matplotlib code that plots the C-alpha trace (Angstrom):
import matplotlib.pyplot as plt

x = [12.3, 9.6, 10.2, 8.0, 11.0, 13.8, 14.7, 15.2, 18.2, 19.9, 22.4, 22.5, 25.3, 23.6, 24.5, 24.0, 26.9, 26.9, 27.1, 29.8, 28.9, 27.9, 29.7, 27.0, 26.4, 25.8, 27.9, 30.2, 29.6, 31.5, 34.9, 34.2, 32.9, 30.3, 26.8, 25.5, 28.3, 27.4, 29.9, 29.8, 25.7, 23.7, 19.9, 18.1, 14.1, 13.7, 17.0, 17.6, 20.0, 19.0, 22.4, 25.8, 29.1, 27.8, 30.4, 29.6, 29.9, 27.4, 28.5, 26.8, 25.2, 26.5, 24.1, 24.4, 22.6, 22.1, 22.0, 21.2, 18.3, 14.8, 15.1, 18.9, 18.4, 17.8, 14.9, 15.7, 19.2, 16.9, 14.5, 17.2, 18.5, 15.3, 14.5, 11.7, 12.6, 12.2, 8.7, 8.4, 9.2, 11.1, 13.8, 17.2, 20.5, 24.2, 26.5, 26.2, 24.9, 25.9, 23.7, 26.0, 27.9, 24.7, 24.4, 20.6, 20.2, 20.9, 18.1, 17.8, 17.3, 13.5, 12.6, 9.7, 12.1, 15.0, 12.0, 11.6, 14.8, 15.8, 12.6, 11.5, 9.2, 8.6, 8.0, 5.0, 2.5, 3.5, 1.3, 2.9, 2.0, -1.0, -4.3, -5.8, -6.9, -3.5, -2.0, -3.9, -4.3, -0.4, 0.8, -1.9, -1.0, 3.2, 1.9, 0.1, -3.6, -5.2, -8.6, -10.4, -13.5, -10.5, -8.7, -11.7, -11.9, -8.6, -9.1, -11.1, -10.4, -12.8, -11.9, -10.6, -6.9, -5.6, -2.3, 0.0, 3.3, 6.0, 6.8, 9.9, 9.5, 7.1, 5.9, 3.6, 0.5, 2.6, 2.4, 6.0, 5.5, 3.2, 4.9, 7.5, 5.4, 4.3, 7.9, 8.8, 5.0, 6.6, 9.7, 11.1, 15.0, 16.4, 17.2, 14.4, 15.6, 13.7, 13.0, 13.7, 12.1, 10.5, 10.4, 10.8, 14.3, 15.2, 17.1, 20.4, 22.7, 22.8, 19.2, 19.1, 21.9, 19.5, 16.2, 18.4, 19.5, 16.2, 14.7, 17.4, 16.9, 13.1, 13.3, 16.1, 13.1, 11.9, 15.1]
y = [-16.3, -14.1, -10.7, -10.9, -13.2, -10.8, -10.0, -13.8, -14.1, -11.0, -12.8, -16.1, -17.9, -20.5, -20.2, -21.4, -22.2, -23.7, -27.4, -29.1, -29.0, -32.3, -34.0, -34.8, -35.6, -31.8, -29.6, -28.3, -24.5, -21.8, -20.8, -17.2, -14.3, -15.6, -15.0, -13.5, -12.2, -11.6, -8.7, -8.5, -8.1, -7.5, -7.9, -6.2, -5.6, -2.6, -2.1, -6.1, -7.4, -10.9, -11.5, -9.8, -9.6, -12.3, -13.0, -15.6, -16.6, -18.7, -19.4, -19.8, -23.5, -24.2, -25.8, -24.4, -25.5, -23.5, -25.5, -24.1, -24.4, -22.4, -18.6, -18.3, -16.5, -18.6, -17.4, -13.6, -14.2, -16.0, -13.2, -11.0, -12.3, -10.9, -8.1, -9.5, -8.2, -4.5, -5.2, -4.9, -1.0, -1.9, -4.0, -2.0, -4.0, -3.4, -4.2, -5.5, -8.1, -8.3, -10.2, -10.5, -7.2, -5.4, -4.5, -5.5, -2.4, 0.3, 2.8, 2.0, -1.5, -3.1, -5.3, -7.0, -7.5, -8.6, -11.0, -12.4, -13.5, -15.1, -16.8, -18.5, -21.6, -21.4, -24.4, -22.7, -20.7, -17.1, -14.0, -11.1, -8.0, -7.0, -7.7, -11.0, -9.1, -7.5, -10.7, -12.1, -10.1, -9.1, -11.2, -9.9, -6.3, -6.7, -8.4, -5.1, -5.7, -2.7, -3.0, -3.7, -5.9, -7.9, -8.4, -8.8, -12.3, -13.9, -16.6, -17.5, -18.6, -21.7, -22.9, -20.8, -20.8, -23.2, -23.6, -25.4, -27.9, -27.3, -30.6, -31.7, -31.6, -34.6, -35.1, -32.3, -30.9, -29.0, -30.7, -30.2, -32.0, -29.1, -26.4, -27.2, -28.1, -24.1, -23.2, -24.9, -23.8, -20.1, -20.6, -19.6, -20.9, -18.9, -20.0, -21.2, -21.3, -23.6, -23.8, -26.8, -27.4, -29.9, -30.2, -34.0, -33.3, -30.5, -33.0, -32.8, -31.2, -35.1, -35.0, -31.5, -33.0, -36.0, -34.0, -32.1, -35.2, -36.7, -33.7, -33.8, -36.6, -36.2, -32.9, -34.3, -35.9, -32.5, -30.6]
z = [28.3, 29.3, 30.1, 32.9, 34.6, 33.6, 36.8, 38.1, 36.1, 37.8, 39.8, 38.7, 38.4, 35.9, 32.2, 28.8, 26.4, 22.6, 22.5, 20.6, 16.8, 15.7, 12.7, 9.8, 6.2, 5.7, 4.0, 6.4, 7.6, 5.3, 5.7, 5.2, 7.5, 10.1, 9.0, 12.2, 14.3, 17.9, 19.6, 23.5, 23.2, 26.5, 27.1, 29.6, 30.8, 32.8, 33.8, 34.8, 32.8, 31.2, 29.2, 29.7, 27.4, 25.0, 21.7, 19.6, 15.9, 13.9, 10.1, 6.8, 6.7, 10.5, 13.0, 16.7, 20.0, 23.1, 26.3, 29.1, 32.3, 32.3, 32.5, 31.9, 28.4, 25.8, 24.6, 25.2, 23.4, 20.1, 20.0, 19.9, 16.3, 14.8, 17.4, 18.6, 21.9, 20.6, 21.0, 24.7, 25.8, 28.8, 26.4, 26.0, 24.7, 24.5, 22.2, 18.3, 16.2, 12.7, 9.9, 6.5, 7.7, 8.6, 12.4, 12.4, 15.3, 12.1, 11.8, 8.3, 8.6, 8.5, 11.4, 9.2, 6.5, 9.3, 10.7, 7.1, 7.0, 10.5, 12.3, 14.7, 16.4, 19.9, 22.0, 23.1, 20.9, 21.9, 20.9, 20.5, 23.0, 21.1, 21.2, 19.3, 16.4, 15.7, 16.3, 13.8, 11.2, 11.4, 8.6, 6.1, 7.3, 6.7, 3.2, 2.3, 3.4, 4.6, 4.4, 7.9, 6.2, 4.4, 7.7, 9.9, 8.0, 9.1, 11.5, 14.5, 17.6, 18.0, 21.2, 24.3, 24.7, 27.2, 29.1, 26.8, 27.4, 25.6, 23.6, 21.6, 17.7, 17.0, 20.6, 20.6, 18.2, 15.8, 12.7, 10.9, 8.1, 7.3, 8.5, 6.4, 3.1, 3.6, 3.8, 0.5, -0.8, -0.5, -2.1, 1.9, 1.6, 4.7, 8.4, 10.6, 14.7, 16.3, 20.0, 21.9, 25.6, 27.2, 30.9, 30.7, 29.7, 31.9, 34.7, 33.4, 31.0, 29.8, 29.3, 27.6, 25.0, 24.6, 23.7, 20.8, 19.5, 19.3, 18.0, 15.4, 14.6, 14.0, 12.0, 9.4, 7.7, 6.7, 5.7]

ax = plt.figure().add_subplot(projection="3d")
ax.plot(x, y, z, "-o")
ax.set_aspect("equal")
plt.show()
């Protein structure tokens, strides 16, 4: 959720909930300790509450779908898992989120390393709250490139930015085959968060569930 819309959630009765976990051919979730443990978590922007008293366990190898209406806090929660919300100075939180038993908000935890472990793919391209140049050079800078001349060679926006309409995987412009191919090439084998959003599927909970199933069928060819 756009932090600028955070205030719209205050006092709303609409909530999201984890969907039923579908049966499939994948290995069953681990019976051990949860991979991610959320305890009494709350999130706010400028003091306006977006999430309150959230408790959740996510097991290793488990697929979890979060369903809810627009502006109900789904994206805010996903951004909390790898601390992308920290980039907004208005953000504050309560409670805890543990990854493999480690509190992700501990002072000694490297946020950049956390984001390498928990990735996120948005339905709409969203820049970080910096300049375009800083967004384009963020990856190389994380990799240790500091030479300004080399950083200036990274990427040029060939076309003006236009309004993007979020679409389900397979219906939009994202080349998912290339995306997963790059992950394979670099040897990445960690979790990937994919935001499923399409205005055409927001009419009811049934249509939202249908969008998740359709997206799952499409993405299954890659994972």
